[in-house]
N, C-alpha and C positions, 0 to 999 in steps of 0.2 A: 504496500501499499502507498505511496505516494504520501510523504507527507507535507500535506500544502495548510496555506498561512490560514485559511478558516478551521480546517484541521485542528491545530496548536488551539486556537482561541477558545474552540470550544471546551477544549479542556480547563483552560484560564475559567470561564464562566463559572463550569462545574464547580470551580476549587472554590469560588470566590461566593458561591451558593452556600457550600458546606460550612465554609469559614463565617458567613454570616451568621449560619443555625447552631455555635457554637457559644457557649456563654464563659465568660472571662476564665474561669478556673479551669476549663475543658484547654481552651487555648494554650494557656502553659503548663499542663500537664504536657503537652504534646513537643515541650521544649524539652523536661526534666528527664524524663526516659520513664523506665515503669520502678524502680527498686530503689535507686538513689545511691547506691552502690552496687561493681557485678561481685558474681560471689564468686568465691575460691573452688575450684575443685570441691575439696573435701566440705563446704559448706552444700555444695549442690549433691553430691552423689556420683559424678559423673569423674570419667576418669584420667580428664585434663581441660584446664582452663578453655574455655570459648568449644567444649567439645557439640554442645547443637548451640544456633545461634541465640547472641543475644536478644530479647524484645525488647524495644523503649519506644512506647508511645501509643496511638494507636487510640481510637475510640470507636468498640463495635458499634455503636446506635449511629454512630452520623456515618458510619459505613469507608470506617478510614483505617486500615492498616498496620499492623505494629510494622517497626523497622525489625528487620531481622539479623542484624550483626555477625558479620564474622568478620576476625581479626586477620591479617595478615604478616609482613608485608610480602614475602616470598611467594606467596601461594596462600590459601585457605588455610586459613586452620582449623576449621569445625571440621566434625567426621570422624571415621577410623584411622583417620592417620592416612588414608590411602589417596590423598591426594597432592597433585604436585609442588614441588619443591624447585621456585625458581630461583636463576639467582637474584639476590637484593637489586632493588630498583637502582641503585647508585651506579651498579657494573651494569645493568642493561640500558642504562644512561651515558655510557660513557662508550654505548658500541652506534651510533646515533643514529639508530635504524630505527624509525618511525613505524615502520610496514611490521616487522617483529614483535614492535612492542603492542601494537593492535591485534597482533595474532597471541599475544601472551595475555593479556587484556579480556582477549573474549574466552580462550579456556579458561583464565579464573574465573569468570560471569559463569559460565556453564558449569561449573564448578560448585562457587557460590549456591546458584538454583538446587545442585542437584545435593547437597548438604543442607537444603531448608532453608539459607539464608536470601533475602532481599538486599542485601547495602555489604559492601565488601570494603573495609576500610586498610587500604595496605597503602597503596603511594601515598606517602606526603608530600604534599608541593608548595613547602616553604622552604627559604632559599637559607642554606646554613651555614649561619654569618661566625661559625664560631667552631673548629675542629672539636671540640670536646662536648659538643651536643651530642648524647649520648643517641638520637632517631636519624642523624643525620646521611647515616646510610641507607634511607629510607624515604629519600625526593632524588630526583634524578640526577645532580650538581647542585652547580651556584650561580648558573645564569637564568636570569628572569627566562626570555627568550629560547631558549635550548628548553627548559623542565614545559613551557608553556606548549614548545615542537611535540617533545615524548606526550 
C-alpha cells in the first residue's frame, strides 16, 4: 500500500480523537510506564533481564496498546537466547554501510515481533562527547551527519 498524505493524516486525526477522550491522569500515565521500575529477573521469576518484553503505558479501554519494550543494543535481548547477536552499533557505524544497517534493522524488527515486543530500544542516537560515557558503543559514532545517515 502506498503511504499517501491523506492516509497519514487519517492516523493523525484518529490519534487526536483518542487523546481528546483521555483524562489528564490517563495522558500522564502514558508517559510514565506501568510499574515505576523494571523488575529484576529474581523479582519476576524469569531466567534473565527482559526475558519477556517489558510493558509500558497503554490504556485498554481507549484502544491504546502498551509498548512492549525489548532491550538491545546488539540485537533483541528478549526470549530464549535464540536471537541474533549483531556487532555493537559503533562497529556497524564504522562500516558507513547504510544498506547493511537497513537489513540489520529489519532483522531486529522481525526478532522483536517474534519475541512479542513492539519497541526495540537498541541504537542510541546520542553524540558521545566523552569517551568514558558507558554507553558510547551503542551509538554509531560522533558525527551528527553520520548518525543521521546510519
